[in-house]
Short mmCIF file of the C-alpha atoms (twelve columns), coordinates in Angstrom:
data_MODEL
# 
_entry.id   MODEL 
# 
loop_
_atom_site.group_PDB 
_atom_site.id 
_atom_site.type_symbol 
_atom_site.label_atom_id 
_atom_site.label_alt_id 
_atom_site.label_comp_id 
_atom_site.label_asym_id 
_atom_site.label_seq_id 
_atom_site.Cartn_x 
_atom_site.Cartn_y 
_atom_site.Cartn_z 
_atom_site.pdbx_PDB_model_num 
ATOM 1   C CA . UNK A 1   0.275   28.254  -14.307 1 
ATOM 2   C CA . UNK A 2   -2.143  25.374  -15.102 1 
ATOM 3   C CA . UNK A 3   -0.788  21.786  -14.609 1 
ATOM 4   C CA . UNK A 4   -1.386  20.986  -18.279 1 
ATOM 5   C CA . UNK A 5   0.483   24.002  -19.521 1 
ATOM 6   C CA . UNK A 6   3.410   23.370  -17.210 1 
ATOM 7   C CA . UNK A 7   3.838   19.790  -18.166 1 
ATOM 8   C CA . UNK A 8   3.613   20.710  -21.901 1 
ATOM 9   C CA . UNK A 9   6.464   23.173  -21.310 1 
ATOM 10  C CA . UNK A 10  8.438   20.497  -19.363 1 
ATOM 11  C CA . UNK A 11  7.905   18.053  -22.108 1 
ATOM 12  C CA . UNK A 12  9.038   20.474  -24.904 1 
ATOM 13  C CA . UNK A 13  12.141  21.234  -22.733 1 
ATOM 14  C CA . UNK A 14  12.896  17.642  -22.299 1 
ATOM 15  C CA . UNK A 15  12.484  16.976  -26.125 1 
ATOM 16  C CA . UNK A 16  14.801  19.804  -26.898 1 
ATOM 17  C CA . UNK A 17  17.399  18.670  -24.391 1 
ATOM 18  C CA . UNK A 18  17.217  15.226  -25.783 1 
ATOM 19  C CA . UNK A 19  17.818  16.362  -29.260 1 
ATOM 20  C CA . UNK A 20  20.777  18.589  -28.127 1 
ATOM 21  C CA . UNK A 21  22.451  15.732  -26.359 1 
ATOM 22  C CA . UNK A 22  21.825  13.312  -29.446 1 
ATOM 23  C CA . UNK A 23  23.767  15.910  -31.646 1 
ATOM 24  C CA . UNK A 24  26.499  16.163  -29.132 1 
ATOM 25  C CA . UNK A 25  26.850  12.305  -29.013 1 
ATOM 26  C CA . UNK A 26  27.214  12.102  -32.773 1 
ATOM 27  C CA . UNK A 27  29.789  14.757  -32.589 1 
ATOM 28  C CA . UNK A 28  31.874  12.978  -29.916 1 
ATOM 29  C CA . UNK A 29  31.887  9.488   -31.255 1 
ATOM 30  C CA . UNK A 30  34.638  8.074   -33.630 1 
ATOM 31  C CA . UNK A 31  34.795  9.810   -37.023 1 
ATOM 32  C CA . UNK A 32  34.886  6.467   -38.676 1 
ATOM 33  C CA . UNK A 33  31.212  5.859   -38.016 1 
ATOM 34  C CA . UNK A 34  28.845  6.597   -40.884 1 
ATOM 35  C CA . UNK A 35  25.426  8.203   -39.654 1 
ATOM 36  C CA . UNK A 36  23.912  7.186   -42.886 1 
ATOM 37  C CA . UNK A 37  24.904  3.637   -42.648 1 
ATOM 38  C CA . UNK A 38  24.704  3.089   -38.868 1 
ATOM 39  C CA . UNK A 39  21.861  3.458   -36.434 1 
ATOM 40  C CA . UNK A 40  21.849  5.740   -33.483 1 
ATOM 41  C CA . UNK A 41  22.159  2.526   -31.440 1 
ATOM 42  C CA . UNK A 42  25.412  1.855   -33.056 1 
ATOM 43  C CA . UNK A 43  26.601  5.234   -32.125 1 
ATOM 44  C CA . UNK A 44  25.464  4.749   -28.547 1 
ATOM 45  C CA . UNK A 45  27.188  1.508   -28.081 1 
ATOM 46  C CA . UNK A 46  30.364  2.984   -29.158 1 
ATOM 47  C CA . UNK A 47  30.095  5.352   -26.166 1 
ATOM 48  C CA . UNK A 48  28.390  3.209   -23.740 1 
ATOM 49  C CA . UNK A 49  26.663  5.311   -20.971 1 
ATOM 50  C CA . UNK A 50  27.444  8.440   -23.034 1 
ATOM 51  C CA . UNK A 51  25.122  11.234  -23.890 1 
ATOM 52  C CA . UNK A 52  23.083  9.364   -26.291 1 
ATOM 53  C CA . UNK A 53  22.015  6.968   -23.655 1 
ATOM 54  C CA . UNK A 54  21.217  9.901   -21.526 1 
ATOM 55  C CA . UNK A 55  19.406  11.514  -24.313 1 
ATOM 56  C CA . UNK A 56  17.045  8.408   -24.615 1 
ATOM 57  C CA . UNK A 57  16.329  8.405   -20.901 1 
ATOM 58  C CA . UNK A 58  15.546  12.250  -20.993 1 
ATOM 59  C CA . UNK A 59  13.101  11.646  -24.152 1 
ATOM 60  C CA . UNK A 60  11.394  8.964   -22.114 1 
ATOM 61  C CA . UNK A 61  10.962  11.291  -19.022 1 
ATOM 62  C CA . UNK A 62  9.664   13.974  -21.315 1 
ATOM 63  C CA . UNK A 63  7.076   11.569  -22.473 1 
ATOM 64  C CA . UNK A 64  6.058   10.765  -18.888 1 
ATOM 65  C CA . UNK A 65  5.515   14.556  -18.263 1 
ATOM 66  C CA . UNK A 66  3.401   14.776  -21.465 1 
ATOM 67  C CA . UNK A 67  1.454   11.710  -20.403 1 
ATOM 68  C CA . UNK A 68  0.660   13.293  -17.054 1 
ATOM 69  C CA . UNK A 69  -0.535  16.440  -18.665 1 
ATOM 70  C CA . UNK A 70  -2.768  14.464  -21.101 1 
ATOM 71  C CA . UNK A 71  -4.359  12.705  -18.181 1 
ATOM 72  C CA . UNK A 72  -4.966  15.921  -16.451 1 
ATOM 73  C CA . UNK A 73  -6.121  17.985  -19.507 1 
ATOM 74  C CA . UNK A 74  -9.388  16.373  -20.639 1 
ATOM 75  C CA . UNK A 75  -12.518 14.859  -19.695 1 
ATOM 76  C CA . UNK A 76  -12.743 11.283  -18.383 1 
ATOM 77  C CA . UNK A 77  -11.087 9.204   -21.063 1 
ATOM 78  C CA . UNK A 78  -12.713 6.731   -23.474 1 
ATOM 79  C CA . UNK A 79  -11.386 3.433   -24.199 1 
ATOM 80  C CA . UNK A 80  -9.152  4.723   -27.132 1 
ATOM 81  C CA . UNK A 81  -7.780  7.412   -24.836 1 
ATOM 82  C CA . UNK A 82  -6.595  4.678   -22.294 1 
ATOM 83  C CA . UNK A 83  -5.270  2.740   -25.097 1 
ATOM 84  C CA . UNK A 84  -3.217  5.585   -26.412 1 
ATOM 85  C CA . UNK A 85  -1.854  6.085   -22.800 1 
ATOM 86  C CA . UNK A 86  -0.872  2.409   -22.693 1 
ATOM 87  C CA . UNK A 87  1.056   2.910   -25.995 1 
ATOM 88  C CA . UNK A 88  2.841   5.899   -24.916 1 
ATOM 89  C CA . UNK A 89  3.890   3.851   -21.720 1 
ATOM 90  C CA . UNK A 90  5.017   1.127   -24.233 1 
ATOM 91  C CA . UNK A 91  7.125   3.851   -26.058 1 
ATOM 92  C CA . UNK A 92  8.549   4.900   -22.633 1 
ATOM 93  C CA . UNK A 93  9.325   1.437   -21.676 1 
ATOM 94  C CA . UNK A 94  11.004  0.575   -25.040 1 
ATOM 95  C CA . UNK A 95  13.188  3.843   -24.786 1 
ATOM 96  C CA . UNK A 96  14.394  2.974   -21.417 1 
ATOM 97  C CA . UNK A 97  15.059  -0.627  -21.961 1 
ATOM 98  C CA . UNK A 98  16.796  0.342   -25.315 1 
ATOM 99  C CA . UNK A 99  18.962  2.855   -23.155 1 
ATOM 100 C CA . UNK A 100 19.994  0.286   -20.579 1 
ATOM 101 C CA . UNK A 101 20.363  -2.749  -22.730 1 
ATOM 102 C CA . UNK A 102 23.025  -2.016  -25.573 1 
ATOM 103 C CA . UNK A 103 22.993  -3.390  -29.005 1 
ATOM 104 C CA . UNK A 104 25.943  -5.297  -30.527 1 
ATOM 105 C CA . UNK A 105 29.154  -3.598  -31.704 1 
ATOM 106 C CA . UNK A 106 28.746  -2.830  -35.459 1 
ATOM 107 C CA . UNK A 107 30.034  -5.907  -37.488 1 
ATOM 108 C CA . UNK A 108 29.788  -8.293  -34.481 1 
ATOM 109 C CA . UNK A 109 27.466  -11.192 -33.945 1 
ATOM 110 C CA . UNK A 110 24.066  -10.502 -32.390 1 
ATOM 111 C CA . UNK A 111 23.832  -11.199 -28.721 1 
ATOM 112 C CA . UNK A 112 20.714  -11.916 -26.512 1 
ATOM 113 C CA . UNK A 113 21.115  -8.280  -25.202 1 
ATOM 114 C CA . UNK A 114 21.376  -7.046  -28.776 1 
ATOM 115 C CA . UNK A 115 18.144  -8.892  -29.631 1 
ATOM 116 C CA . UNK A 116 16.317  -7.455  -26.439 1 
ATOM 117 C CA . UNK A 117 17.399  -3.969  -27.560 1 
ATOM 118 C CA . UNK A 118 16.187  -4.566  -31.056 1 
ATOM 119 C CA . UNK A 119 12.784  -5.664  -30.157 1 
ATOM 120 C CA . UNK A 120 12.500  -3.016  -27.389 1 
ATOM 121 C CA . UNK A 121 13.163  -0.311  -30.132 1 
ATOM 122 C CA . UNK A 122 10.726  -2.049  -32.418 1 
ATOM 123 C CA . UNK A 123 7.899   -1.755  -29.816 1 
ATOM 124 C CA . UNK A 124 8.775   1.868   -29.312 1 
ATOM 125 C CA . UNK A 125 8.767   2.754   -32.924 1 
ATOM 126 C CA . UNK A 126 5.499   1.178   -33.619 1 
ATOM 127 C CA . UNK A 127 3.686   2.166   -30.252 1 
ATOM 128 C CA . UNK A 128 4.287   6.029   -30.700 1 
ATOM 129 C CA . UNK A 129 2.503   6.451   -34.212 1 
ATOM 130 C CA . UNK A 130 -0.366  4.098   -32.933 1 
ATOM 131 C CA . UNK A 131 -0.747  6.445   -29.895 1 
ATOM 132 C CA . UNK A 132 -0.489  9.524   -32.060 1 
ATOM 133 C CA . UNK A 133 -3.256  8.248   -34.200 1 
ATOM 134 C CA . UNK A 134 -5.529  7.577   -31.360 1 
ATOM 135 C CA . UNK A 135 -4.773  10.939  -29.639 1 
ATOM 136 C CA . UNK A 136 -5.597  12.826  -32.753 1 
ATOM 137 C CA . UNK A 137 -9.407  11.837  -31.943 1 
ATOM 138 C CA . UNK A 138 -9.119  13.762  -28.689 1 
ATOM 139 C CA . UNK A 139 -11.261 16.914  -28.780 1 
ATOM 140 C CA . UNK A 140 -8.713  19.106  -27.059 1 
ATOM 141 C CA . UNK A 141 -6.045  17.964  -29.722 1 
ATOM 142 C CA . UNK A 142 -8.523  18.907  -32.589 1 
ATOM 143 C CA . UNK A 143 -6.146  21.685  -33.752 1 
ATOM 144 C CA . UNK A 144 -3.340  19.382  -34.297 1 
ATOM 145 C CA . UNK A 145 -5.407  16.411  -35.690 1 
ATOM 146 C CA . UNK A 146 -4.428  16.786  -39.257 1 
ATOM 147 C CA . UNK A 147 -0.848  17.405  -38.292 1 
ATOM 148 C CA . UNK A 148 -0.574  14.253  -36.050 1 
ATOM 149 C CA . UNK A 149 -2.240  11.992  -38.589 1 
ATOM 150 C CA . UNK A 150 0.184   13.298  -41.261 1 
ATOM 151 C CA . UNK A 151 3.160   12.787  -39.043 1 
ATOM 152 C CA . UNK A 152 1.937   9.160   -38.172 1 
ATOM 153 C CA . UNK A 153 1.410   8.272   -41.701 1 
ATOM 154 C CA . UNK A 154 4.999   9.622   -42.495 1 
ATOM 155 C CA . UNK A 155 6.526   7.796   -39.549 1 
ATOM 156 C CA . UNK A 156 4.901   4.432   -40.702 1 
ATOM 157 C CA . UNK A 157 6.301   4.908   -44.268 1 
ATOM 158 C CA . UNK A 158 9.709   5.610   -42.725 1 
ATOM 159 C CA . UNK A 159 9.421   2.583   -40.643 1 
ATOM 160 C CA . UNK A 160 8.605   0.512   -43.651 1 
ATOM 161 C CA . UNK A 161 11.786  1.913   -45.394 1 
ATOM 162 C CA . UNK A 162 13.889  1.116   -42.408 1 
ATOM 163 C CA . UNK A 163 12.401  -2.579  -42.322 1 
ATOM 164 C CA . UNK A 164 13.282  -2.834  -46.067 1 
ATOM 165 C CA . UNK A 165 16.683  -1.610  -45.512 1 
ATOM 166 C CA . UNK A 166 17.283  -3.976  -42.518 1 
ATOM 167 C CA . UNK A 167 16.371  -6.949  -44.521 1 
ATOM 168 C CA . UNK A 168 16.352  -7.185  -48.291 1 
ATOM 169 C CA . UNK A 169 17.957  -3.800  -48.636 1 
ATOM 170 C CA . UNK A 170 21.415  -4.932  -46.977 1 
ATOM 171 C CA . UNK A 171 21.107  -2.028  -44.589 1 
ATOM 172 C CA . UNK A 172 21.341  0.598   -47.334 1 
ATOM 173 C CA . UNK A 173 20.996  4.128   -45.681 1 
ATOM 174 C CA . UNK A 174 19.371  2.434   -42.617 1 
ATOM 175 C CA . UNK A 175 20.898  5.235   -40.558 1 
ATOM 176 C CA . UNK A 176 19.218  7.958   -42.528 1 
ATOM 177 C CA . UNK A 177 15.779  6.103   -42.466 1 
ATOM 178 C CA . UNK A 178 16.169  5.537   -38.742 1 
ATOM 179 C CA . UNK A 179 17.017  9.211   -38.069 1 
ATOM 180 C CA . UNK A 180 14.221  10.569  -40.218 1 
ATOM 181 C CA . UNK A 181 11.804  8.125   -38.463 1 
ATOM 182 C CA . UNK A 182 13.015  9.271   -34.882 1 
ATOM 183 C CA . UNK A 183 12.617  12.927  -36.014 1 
ATOM 184 C CA . UNK A 184 9.095   12.428  -37.149 1 
ATOM 185 C CA . UNK A 185 7.952   10.460  -34.143 1 
ATOM 186 C CA . UNK A 186 9.460   13.083  -31.830 1 
ATOM 187 C CA . UNK A 187 7.572   15.703  -33.823 1 
ATOM 188 C CA . UNK A 188 4.341   13.951  -32.841 1 
ATOM 189 C CA . UNK A 189 5.504   14.396  -29.186 1 
ATOM 190 C CA . UNK A 190 6.323   17.946  -29.649 1 
ATOM 191 C CA . UNK A 191 2.994   18.696  -31.492 1 
ATOM 192 C CA . UNK A 192 1.066   17.366  -28.593 1 
ATOM 193 C CA . UNK A 193 3.310   19.191  -26.101 1 
ATOM 194 C CA . UNK A 194 2.681   22.585  -27.947 1 
ATOM 195 C CA . UNK A 195 -1.045  22.131  -27.666 1 
ATOM 196 C CA . UNK A 196 -0.755  21.458  -23.890 1 
ATOM 197 C CA . UNK A 197 1.209   24.696  -23.478 1 
ATOM 198 C CA . UNK A 198 -1.560  26.760  -25.129 1 
ATOM 199 C CA . UNK A 199 -4.085  25.530  -22.452 1 
ATOM 200 C CA . UNK A 200 -4.749  28.417  -20.215 1 
ATOM 201 C CA . UNK A 201 -7.828  26.934  -18.400 1 
ATOM 202 C CA . UNK A 202 -7.245  25.198  -14.998 1 
ATOM 203 C CA . UNK A 203 -6.740  21.487  -15.247 1 
ATOM 204 C CA . UNK A 204 -9.748  19.193  -14.447 1 
ATOM 205 C CA . UNK A 205 -10.224 17.913  -10.951 1 
ATOM 206 C CA . UNK A 206 -8.362  14.894  -10.057 1 
# 
C-alpha cells in the first residue's frame, strides 16, 4: 500500500477514535455540566487526565500522520505549501499544549495555566483553517478544493460566533459554538485524509 494512502487511513482512524473518546468523555462527566454553556475544556478539567485529554492527543497524532502523508504525496512544495505545513504544526502544538495544560474550573478565577491553555487553543483554532485554505491550492487536493474552502469559511464564521459569545455575548451558547467549530475543523482534516486514501500511485521519492 502506498505511503500516502496508509497515512490517510491512519489519520482517518485517529480522527474517528478521537471523536469516539470525546463522546465517551462527555458521557462520563458530571451530569450538572451543560455542554451548550461550557466548553470542551471545561469538561476536560473536571476529569483531568481523562479520555477528553487523550482524545486531544490522539487528534494531534492523527494530524502528524496526515502531515507526513501530505509531504510524501506531492511534488516539491511551494512556499504556500510549506506555510500550510507550519500552520498544521501550530495546530498540533496548540492541541498538545491545551491537553497538557488545563484551563480553570468553571466559575473560578483565571490562572496563568488557564491563560496558556486559552491562547494555545486560539492558535490551534486559527491555524487549522488557514492551513486548510492554503492546502486547497494543492493540485492533488483539487477534487476537494471547494469543500475545503467552504469548511474553512464556515469555521471562521463559527470562530467569530465563539469570540462574540466569550466577550459581549456573556458566554451565551459558547459550548455549542465551540463544538460546531471543532466539528467543522476536524472535517477539514478528514476531507484531506480521504483524498490521501484514494491515492493509488506510489509516493514520490524522498
